[in-house]
Residue, then its C-alpha position, 0 to 999 in steps of 0.5 A: x500500500x505504501x508503494x501504491x501511495x508513493x506512486x500516486x504522489x509521484x504521478x501527481x507532483x506536476x499534474x492536476x490533483x485528480x484521479x480516475x480509478x477503476x471501480x473494481x479495486x482492492x478494498x484497502x486501495x479504495x480506502x486509500x483513495x476515499x479516506x486518505x487522498x480525497x480529504x487531502x484535496x485529491x479528487x477521485x472518480x471511479x469508472x468501469x475500466x472494462x468500458x472504454x467509453x465510460x473511461x474516456x468520458x470520465x477522463x474528458x470531464x475530470x482531466x485527471x493527473x492519474x489513471x489507476x487500475x489493477x491488471x486483474x482486479x481483486x477479488x472478482x478477477x476482472x481483466x482490463x485492456x492495458x494498451x487501450x487504457x494507456x492510450x487514453x491516459x497518454x492522450x490526456x497527459x495523465x500518468x497511468x499506474x497499474x497494480x499488477x499484484x494478481x498477475x505478477x510479471x510472469x503473466x503480464x508486464x504492463x510497462x510493455x503495454x504503455x503503463x508509466x508505473x507498475x506496483x507489486x505487493x512483495x507480500x503475496x506471489x513474489x515473496x510467497x513465503x508469508x514472512x515479509x511485507x513489502x511493495x515494489x514500484x517499477x517505473x518508466x524513464x519519465x517518472x523514475x527521478x520523481x519517484x526516487x526523490x519521493x522515496x528519499x523524502x518519505x523514506x518507505x524503504x525495506x530493511x536489509x533483512x526484509x529485502x533479503x527475504x523478498x529476494x530469496x522468495x523470488x528465486x522460486x517464484x517462476x516455479x511456484x507461479x506456474x504450479x499455482x496457475x495450473x492448480x487454479x485452472x484445474x479448480x476453476x474448470x471443475x467448478x465451472x462444470x459443477x451443477x451446483x455452481x452458478x458462476x465462476x470468476x476466472x479469466x480463462x473461463x469463456x463466460x467470464x465477462x472480461x477480455x481473456x487473459x491468454x497467458x494465464x493458462x491453456x486448456x492443457x493446464x486444466x488437466x494438470x495435476x494439483 
């Protein structure tokens, strides 16, 4: 959350103090936007980021300094089209921040599709051992100096031991993530076929009402062992 907070501050240093954010966000992120940033004078407007026309309308009306979205939303796993949203942000001279915690760099790399800053929770998939709390920001060249200056001023750096734990966890990250994706596909496909289940929220299931996340899994993964 500190990483996300710092990314937003860096984005708005020389831009209008206004954010257009996705409606589907992690609960703590919504709390940050509504309970912390809005009272400090930063306006926040929510939009359905799976509806590009709605996003374009919100951006045209609000003229925000920043757009904020999650690659895969928490908790309903809605997937957005990063490249198209990046074009909307660029046309409005707004910074585009993507929380990529759920997707991880193994599944999606938003900087390659036009994002300006990408935030990850080290606590979850990247570290993966439940023994460290932390976050990371990956920035493009345009924002890196502002981001570094903000970090020096605010000082939210991980300690040496926490950094060691995070790097230790990342060593096994590709193996863990591959198996987790296989297991998720297996469970989701089983639930989707179960007569007692009305709906399964999972990006690779055909009836999920968002664009498919093609890199998440394939049909071959559905039969992979747990």
